[in-house]
N, C-alpha and C positions, 0 to 999 in steps of 0.2 A: 317785366314780361319776358324779355329775352332770356333772363336767368331761368325762368320757369321752363322755357322751351329747351334750354340746354340740359336741364335736369331730366326732362322727358326723353330727350335724345339719348342721354346717358343710360337711362333705365332700359329703353328699348334696345339699345346696343348690347347691354349686358344680357338681356333676355335672348336676343337673337344669337349672340355668341354662345350662350349656354345651349340653346337649341341646336345650333350647328355642331357644337362639340358633342352634344348627346347623340345626334344623328351619326356623326363620325364614329363615335364609340360603338353604337349599335351596329354600324356597318362593319367595323373591325371585328367585333365579337361574332357577327354573323359569318363573316369570311373565315375567321379562325375556326368556328364550329363546322363550317362547310368543309374546310380543309381537313379537319380532324375526322369528320364523318367519312370523307373520301379515303383518307389514309386508313381508317378503321376497316373499311370494306376492302381496301387494297391488301391489308395484312391478312384478311381471311382468304383472299384469292391466292396469295403467296403460300399460305399454310396448306391450302388444297393442292397447290402445285407440288408441294413436298410429298403429299400422299400419293399423287399420281406418279411421281417419279419412282417412289419405292414399289408401287404396284408393278410398274414396268420392270423394275430391277428383279423382282421376284419371279416374273414371267420368264426371265432369261437365266436367273440363278436361284431356283426355288429353295435351295438349302443355305443361302447366304443371308445371315441376319446381322452382319456387321458392316454392311455398305461397302463391300469389297476390301475391307481392311482386316487387321488382326486384333484390333483393340475395341473396347466397348464404347458406346456413344456417350453423349449426343454427337451427331454428325451434322456439321453446318455446311450449307451450300449457298452460293450466290444465285439469285434468281435473275434471269435475263429476259426482257420482254421481246416481243415480236420484231422490234427494230434493232435488237442487239444491245440495248442499254441495260446496264446493271441497275435494277430499281429496288432491290431488297435482298433479303436472305431468309432461309428457313432452316430450322434445327430439328433433326429427327432423333427420336428414341424408338428402338425396335425391341419388342418383347417376343422372343422366339416361342414356338409352341411348347407347351408342357409335355412331359414324357408321355408318349402314346397318343398325342393329339396333333392336329394339323392347323390349329388356329393361331394366327400371328396378329399381334396388336401393334399398330403403328401410331405414334403420337408425333404430330408436326406442329411447330410453332413458327409463325411467319411475321415479318415486319418489313416496313419500307425503309429505304436508305434515308429519306428525308425526316422521318419521325421514328427512330428505332425504339423509342419508349412506348409506342403503341403496338401491342402484340395481340395476336389471336392464336388460340391453340385448338387443334382438332385431334380427336382420337377415333381411329377406325379399326375394325377387325376384319381380317380376310382368312378364308379357310379353303382347303381342298375338299370337295365333296367326297363322302365315303361311298362305297359300293352299296351301302344300306340306304341310298336315296330312293330306292324302289320298294314297293310293297312286295313285288315278285320280280326276280331277275333270273332268267333261265338261259341255258345254252343248248336247248333241245326243244323238240316239239312238245307241247303241253296242252292238257285238256282241263278246262274249268267246267265242272258239271253243274247240273241243276241243283239248287239248294245252297250255292255258294254266293256270298256277297263280298266283293273286294273294294275296300275304301282306300285306294292308293294306286299309284302308277304300276302298270305291268309292262315289262319288256322281255321279249325273247328273241334269240337269234334264230329260232326255228319257227314253225307254224303254230298257230294258236286256235284251238276250238273253244269258243266262249259260249256256253249254255247258261251261265249264271249272270249275275248282276255286277257290272263294273261302274263304280261311282267316280272313277277318274279315267285317264287315258289308258288304252291298250295299244301297244306298239309291237311291230315285228320288223326285223331287218330284211325279210324276204318279200317278194311280190306274190309268188305262188309257192306251194310246196307239195310234196307227195304225201298224202295222208295214208297212214297204215293203221294197224290195230291199236297203236299207242294213242291215237286220237279218234278211235271209233269207226274206222273204215274197214270193212271185212276184206276188201281187196284194194290194192294200191290205187288211189284216186287223186287226180290233181285238184287242189283246192286253192282258193284265195288264201293269202298268208294268215288272215284272220277271218273266221267264219263261225256260224253256229246260230242258236236260237236266242242267245242272250243279248245284252246291251246295257245302255243305249249305244247303238252302232255308230252314232255321230262322233263318238269318242274313240273310234278305231282308226288307227293310222298305220300305213305301210306303203312302201318300205321306208325305214329310218336307218341311220348309221348303226352298225352293229357294235356290240361291246366285245372287245377282243379278250376272251377268257384266257388265252395263252399269255397275255401280258399282265394279267391280274397278279400283282405281287403279294401273295400271301406269304410273307417272309417268316417262315417258321424258325429260321436261324435267329433272327432278331427277337422274336417272341421268346425263344428258349433262353437266350442270354439275358433278356430283360427279366424273365421270371427268376433266373438264378441270382440276379443282383438286387431286384426290388420286388420280388413276388414269391411264388412257390413253384419249385421245379420238382417233378417226380419222374424218376426213370422207370424202366420196365418193372412191373410189380412182381413178376415171377408167379403170378396167380391169374386172376380173371380181369384185373384192372382196378379202377378207383371209383369211389362214390363221393360226390360233392353235394352237401346239403347246405343251402343258403338259409341264414337265420335273419329274422326281422330286425334284430339288434344291430345289423350292419357287419356281421361276421359270416364265416362259412366253416363248416366242419368237413374234414377230409377223412375218408375211411378206405382201407384196402379191402377189396372184395376177395375173400378166400375161397368161397364156393358159390356156385349159381346153378339154378335148376333150368333144364331145357324146356322151353315152351315153343313148339314148332309153329311155323307160319309159312305162308306161300307168297312168293314174289314173282313178278312177271319175268325177271331176269334169270333167277336161279331155281325156280320151282319150289318144292317143299324143302325148307331149310331147318337145320338144328340151330336154335337160337337160345343160347345160355344167358337169358335175360333177367330171370327172377333171382334177386340176391337172396342167398340162403344164410351165409355167415360172413362177417366182416370184422375188422379190427380198426380202432380209431388211431389215426396218425396225429391229428391236432386240430385246433380251432384257430382261425386267423382273422384279422381285420381287413375288410375291403379297402378302407382308407389308406392303410400302410402297405398292403400287398394286393394291388389291383390287377395283376396278371398271373394266371395259373397255366402252366404248361406240363402236360403229362405225356409220356411216351408209352401209352397203353390205351386200352379201351376205357370208356368213362360213362358213368351214370350221373345225371344232374337233376336236381329238383329243389324246391323250397321257395322262400320269400326273399327277394333281392332288395337290399337297401344300400344303394351306392352305385358306383361305376366300376365294372369288372369285366374282364374277358377271360374265357377258358378255351384253350386249344388242346386238341388230342391229335398227336402226330408222332411218328417214330422214324428215326433216321436209321439207315439211308431211306430217303423219301420214296424213291422209285420202287423199293422192294417191300414196302409196308403199306397198310391201309387200316388206320385206326378209326373206330366208330364211336359215336355218342348215343347213349340211350336216354330217353326222357320217359321215366316210368309213371310220373304223376305231374301235377301242376308245377310250373315255374312262373311266379307272378312278381310284380313290383309291389313294394310297400304302398306306393302311390304313383299314379301316372301323371306326375307333375314336372317331368324333366330331370328330377334329381337322380333317379336310378336308370341304369342302362346296362344291359347284359349282352355280351357277345359269346356265341357258341360256335366254335370253328372246328369242324371235323375234317381230318385228312381224307376220309372216305365218305361214309354215310351218317346221317342223323336219323335215328329210329324212334317212333312213338311206340311205347310198349303195348303188350296185349291187354293189360288190365288197367288201362288209364281210366280216370274218373269219367262218369257219364257226361259231366260238364267239364271238359278238358280245356285248360287255358295255358298258353305259353306267351310270356312277355319277353321280347328280346330280338336280337338280330342273329339269324341262323345262317350259317354258310357251310355247305357241303362242297369241299374244294374239288375232289375228284368224282364224287358220287352224287347222291340225291337225298331228299328228305321224304321218308315213306312210313306208312304203317302197313304191315303185312296183312294178308287175308287170313283171318282167324276163324273162318267158316268154310273151309275148303275140303270137304269130304274126308278122306282117310288121313289127310295131312294134319288138320287141326279143326276142332269144333269147340269153341268156348262160348259160354253164356255172355261174356263181355265183348263179343265180336262187334255188335252194334252199339254205338254210343250216341247220346243225344246231340251234343254240340262240340265243335272244335272252335275255339277262339284264339286267334293269333294276333297279338298286338306288337307290331314291330316291322320286321323285314325278313324275307326268305330268299336266299341266293343259292342256286343249285346248278351244278354243271350238267347233270343228267335230269331226265324228267322226274319230277316229284309227284307222288300220289299217295292217297290214303283211303280211297273209297273203292268198293267193289260192287258193281251192279246198280240198277236204278229201279226202285229205291234200293239203298245199299243192303246187301246181305252181310257185309262187314265194312265198318267205317263209321262215318258221322252223318246223321240225318241232316243237320244244319251246320254250315261252316261260315264263320264271320272273320274276315281278314281286315284289320285296320292298321294303316301305316302310322308309325310313331314319327311325327314331323321333327322331333328333336334329334333323330338319327342322321339328318341330312348333313349338318356341319359338326355335330357333337356326338359322334358314334362312341361305342365302347372303346376303352383304351386299346391302341395298337390294331384297331380294325382297319382292313385295307382301304385305301383311297385310290381315286383315279381321276385324272384331269388336271386342270390348272386352278390357281387361286381364284376364288370368287368373293365378291363383296358380301359382308354379313351385316355390319352396323356402322353408323356414323354418329358422333356426338361432339358438341363443342364444350370445352371445359372452361 
């Protein structure tokens, strides 16, 4: 009998020992898993600290993509916690902006000192917003008349009369302003910074900080040198200027305009003007790929039209800058092959951008337009003895992109228009905010674009 009890005791002892051992093993595995989970999360926090460190670095040194050194990365830093303890490290790889872009990619890998084998990697993108972050940006008083719809932000350093429809914010840097004939007041009248019959007025805001147009760095020197090294540069034509035709295949053809016909038009600033805008004869210079030559700089007047397939910027300016004023003519449609973010066009004029007298009755422009010293206008082509053309009134103007103008831009005359466009639809291209056309001016500090874990 006693022998049977001993066997039972032995069996129960083995079972108990096995159970205790199993519980101990489970506890050990659980603790190990908990530690690894904690370490895994700690590695992510350290990797994020690396991102924040270099974001701070760019805020103080926006052109330094080598972590204050002269050599390429990766750059390894020790991570110190709030109590001054070294708890881990992060390794940074910095991809500087591509030529003509402001987007920087930062990749950070973090790990703890206790488990350096457990790592987490984060990739983020930062960029400086382009001036094309607005549908309309003006440095003057401006009037949006009836029949216009703006789907995008509007900002002016002057007063704004809004009689159209604004689907986004309308902002002015002023509190009040003196309204004159430029915004429909027959005699000087003090008005709120934003006023009119349009709306919704709940989206009107004033005053807001102004955009300093004097500090806008349209760096024509950089554009010129970039065009000479990796694009197309054209000096003074000795004739009327140049004509660029964009082709849907992702190319553009450049021609020299050897003669042009005068088609008069009336402007508020200069009255009746002789406008040699209708191309009569031209000679072909060549056809080029947008992918390999994305920047075009011409020291002359310019005509531009066609179908854009790719990312490209065209600038018309002549040195010395203070003594010259080159213009861009848009005689017919400029459109993207598709509005999917793949294509982006920048048209930068040293002076004015003009819509031609004989534009299509459904006229569309896709791109970011910048008139550095001047304005974007279409002349009055039904002004008595100056000019009377059957094409004076067109059905629609569609602008997909952004318009930036130093002076007041305008293209309609009268209500309803006797010259201009019956309906105007302005839609902001959201891709222009961080991914503008190559070499398009930017302003401000680096902002967050995207975050992903690899």
